[in-house]
N, C-alpha and C positions, 0 to 999 in steps of 0.2 A: 906592399907585402900583405897588408891587412885586407886589401881588396881581393887578392888572390886566395887568401884563406876563406873569405866570405863566400867566394864562388865555389870553392872545393869542399865546403863544410858537409854537404850530404854524403860525399864520397868518404871523407874522413870519419864521419859517424858510422857509416856502413862498415868501414875497415875495422874500427874499434869493436863493433858488435861481433864481427866475424872472428876477430882475435879472441874476444872473450868466450865465444862459443867453442872455438878450438881448444882453448885452455880448459874449459869445463869438461869437454869431451875427453881430453887427455888425462884429466885427473878424476874422472867419474868414479873410479873404484877406490880412491884413496879414502882413508877414514875421515879426514876433515870434510870432504865433499859429501860423504854419506851422512855425516852429522848435520851438515847444512840442509841437505834435502829432507832429513827427518824433521828438523825444526820447522822448515818451511811448510811441509805437509801438515804438521801439527797446528801451525798458525792458520793455514788455509782451512783446515777442517773445523777449527773453532769458529772461524768467521762464517763458514757455510752453515754450521749448526745454528748460529744466531739468526742468520738470514732465513733459514728454513722456518723458524718460529714466526718470523715476521710474515713470510709468505702464507703460512697456515692461517694466521690471524686475518690477513686480507682475504684469503679464500673463504674463511668462515663468515666474514662480514658480507661478502658477495652472496654466499648461499643463504644467509639469513634474510637479506633483502629480497632474493628470489622467492623464498618461502613466504614472506609477508605479502608479496605481490600475488602469489598463488592463492594464499588464504583470502585475500580481498576478492579475487575473481570467483573463488568457490562460494564465498559468503553471498556475493551478489547473485550468482547463479542459483543458490539455494533460495534466496528471497524471491527471485522470479518464479521458481518452480512452486513455491508455496502460494504465491499470488495466483498462478495459473490453476493450481489444484482447487483453491477456494472458488475461483470463478467457474471452474468446471462443475463443482458441486452445486453452486448457485444456479447455473444454467440447467443442470439436470432437474433441480427442484422446480424451476420455472417451466420447463417442458412438461414435467409431470402435472403441474397445475393446469396448463393449457389443455392437456389431454382429457381431463375429467370435468371441465367446465364448458358451459355453452355460450360464453360471451364471444361476440365478434371483436377480437382484440388484435392490435398491431404490436408486435414485439419491438422493443426499443432498447437502446443502451444509453446509460447516463455518461455523457462525454465531458461534462464540465460542471463544476459546482462553484458558486460564488460564496466565499467564506465570510458572510456577514451575519452570522448568528441567526436570530429569528427573522431577519429580513432577507435571507438568502434565497437563491433560485437555483433550479437544476436545468441543464440543457440536454435535450434528447436528440438523437441522430435521425429523427423522423419528422415530417412536416406535412404540409397540405398535399404534396404529391402522393403521400401514403393515406390520404383521407382524414388527416388530423385537423380539427378545428379547435377554437377556444372553448373553455369550460368542459373539457372531457376528463373523465376520471383516469388517473394514473395509479396503478397498483402493482405490487409484486406478488410472488407466490406466498409471501408471509403476511401481507396486509396492505392497507392504503399507503400511498406515497404522497399524492397531491393532485392538483388539477392544472390543466394547461391554461396559460394566460396570454401568451403571444405565440403566433405560429407563422413561420416562413415556409418557403417551398420545401426546404430540406431539413429544417430544424424546428424544435418547439421549446418554449420556455415554460417551466413548471413551477408553480407556487407549492412548496412542500407543506406537509401538515404542521411543521414547527413555525411556519410563518405567522407573524402577529395578526394578520388579517385573514387567516384560514379558519373557516367555520363549517361544520357539517352536522346534520342531525344523526344521532347515534342511539343505541339502545343497550342497556345492561342485559346480556343474553339470558341469564337465569331468572331475572326479575321482570323482563319485558318493560322496564322503565325507560322512558325516552328522555333525552337531554341533548345539549349542544356541546360538541367538542371543539376546542380551539387551541391555537398555539399559546405557549406560556412564555412570556417575555422574561420573567424572573428566573425560570429554570428551563433553558432551551433544550434540555434532553428529555422533557416530559410534556404531556398534554394536560389541559384542564377541562374537566367535565362539569357543566353547570346545569341548572334548571331541573335537577332531580330532587323531589320533595324529601324532606328530612324524615318523614314517616316510613320511607322505604327501608327495608332491611339490607342495606348495602354493606358488603363485606370485602375486605382486602382479598385479592386473588380472583375476583369475578371478571369475566371476560366482557369486553365492550365491542360491539359490532355496528356496522352502518345500518341505518333505518331506511325504510322504503319512502319516507317523506323527503329524502334527498333527491334533488333534481339532477344530480351529477353522478353520484356513486350508486352502484347496484346495492340492494339490501344484503345484509348478512356477511359483509366483508370484514374480516378482523381489523380492529382499530388498535386495541391494546388491552392491558390488564390493569385493574385498579390496584394502586400501591399505597394510597393514603386517603383517609376519609376525614373531612373537617366540617364541623358545624360552626355557624356564625351567629352570634347573639343578635336577636331581633330579625333574623332572616329565616324564612321557611324552606329555603333550598340548601342542599349540601354543596360543598366545594370538594370535588374529587380530583385526585392526581392520578393520571393514567400513564403507564409506561408503554410506549409505542410497540406494536407487534413487529414492525419492519424497521430496522435501523438504517437511517439515511446514509451514514458514513460508510457502511459496508455493502450497500445495495448497488449493483452495477447493471442488472437486467430488469426491465419493467415491461408492463403492458399498458397500452392506451386503449381504453374501452370505447370503441366507436359505436357500438349498439349492443343491446342485450335482449334476450327473449322476453316476450310479453309476460309469460307466466312468472318471471322473477319478481315482478312488482307485488305479487301477493304471496310470495314464498314465506313460509314460517319456519323452515328448518335452515340452520347455518350451512353455508356452502363450504365444503372441505377445501382447504388450501395446503394440506400437508403433502 
């Protein structure tokens, strides 16, 4: 008997459901059924209302996540545009410098920087294939950058002016006083100018340029501006702190001077680099 019931249970369940449906349809208009339907709708409406709040919260969270992602994309794009605008401005300045000067120069881009403070080096994307050799001057449209120390066929390694072993003869423009500029190990964002006698009327704000005594750099290239003057007891020479004219960390485009006109060796007027 039980086995027969087990086999027929789907049909028995279907019959019960059909009977319940017929009973509901037959009594659909009676007050009791209308009340049941009303209470049922009230309950279902309350449940749907609560679920709607939950769905709105989930939707808001999803929209918030999408907005954050969009904000990150836009911020990244804005940063790229700002970098591109800065590089375009620098490139326009470099091209303008090249148009008003007579140097035979190879344009280059700084593609790598070794982050070792005063012993760092710069890598350029030009080499012997472009006529570059060691001990060539590297400058930007703002001022000196350094000199080449190692050259391969397609790349060059540059010792920048902040390197501890960098030295070049320079001159205080308004005084025509000659000294030696070098990298400063104690303050890697500035240069040290020495061998200027203390009797010279050195003032903060005076411009420092390269001197024709240099065997590498052309004369009258901006080096920097004097920002501090120190006298040393028992020493006849001043110790001058110079702020570089060209910032290494923001410079991307440079020129390697492969040759210069002969008349520059006796030039007395500064060369414009603006």
